[in-house]
C-alpha positions, 0 to 999 in steps of 0.5 A: 345746895348750890356751890360757887363754881369759881372760888378765888383762893386769894393771891396766886403767886408767892412773894417771888412773883409778887416782887417782880410782877407787882401783884399776885395772879388772882386766878381762881379755883373751881369748887365742886359742882353736882353732876347733871345734864346740859349746862350742869354737866358742861360746868362740871367738865370745865370745873375739872380742867380749871381746878387742875390748872389752878393747882399746877400754878399753885405748885409753881408759886410754892417754889419761892424763886428769887433769882432771874435764873430761877424766875425764868425757869418758873415763868416758863413752867407757868407758860406751859401750864397756861398753854396746856390749860388753854388746850384742855379747855378747847378740847372739851366737848360742850353742848351748851353754846353760851358756855362753850363761847365763854370757855373759848374766851377763857382759853384765849386768855390762857394763851395770852397768859402763856405768851406773856409768861414766855416773854417774861422768862426770856427777859429774866434770862437776858437779865441774868446774862447782863448781870455779869456784864454789868458787874464787870463794867461797874468794877472797871468803872470804879477802878478807873475812878481810883486810878484818876484819883491816884494820878491827881495825888499831886495838885496840878492845873489838869487835876483842877480841871478834872476836879471841876468835872467830878464835883459837877456830878450828882452823888446818887442819881436815879437809875433811869437818869444814869445813862444821860448823866454818864454821857454828859460826864464823858463829854465833859472829860473829853472836852478837857483835851489835856496834854499828855501825861499821867493825868491825861492817861488816867482820864483816857482810861476813865472815859473808856470805862465810862463808855462801857458802863454807860452801854450796859446801863442803857441796856439795863434801862431798856430791859427794865422797860421791857420787863414792865411791858411783859408784866402788864401783859400778864396782869391784863391776861389775868384780869380778863380771865377773872372777868370771864370767871365771874361771868361763868359763876353767874352762868353756872350757879347764878352767883358772883 
């Protein structure tokens, strides 16, 4: 009986990857294939490697990591599995020229998946480092805001000017727009040019805190863009690999 060599088990990444990568890796497993000669023998060799590759990925996704630190660890593990899978495929001694060409292309896509996974892991490591810096900057920014309010506990012309700046700020800005809003906020506070005193001092502290906060927010926005790019590279590698698998199904068993 003819069996489909490449049979998809469904989503190949658990919720922890799906949340961060957007969709699961729909990598496929290789079903059993009767030993034979020629192409049949070569298909069996390739099946053994791909089965092992897919099973190792399944073990990684079963960890259900949630934090940037553990995601980085698991993505490095995924990169290692993909790279070893590529090397194993490239090391196969295949006689069928057409199948050997497809196997080589399969190996190339695995290399691509490994590289993209390493990039994603590095970004998660950077994200973990930036998380502490951002938390500290946010805390300082909040405290400076309270300090400004305390300085304006008594009404004055300086406080009225500060109030005008504060009221002009949106309450819940989109994260991507926050750096530009902070920049304008800082410029508006600096433009007040208040005379020396408690309010002017509080405004100075607020400006310094806002600048530090703006810097970490800009880094986070840039980092998010890089994460999206790495995610796209992972998806592209998986799509290429799945397309090759569909072709191999036809070559080895004559069915999708």
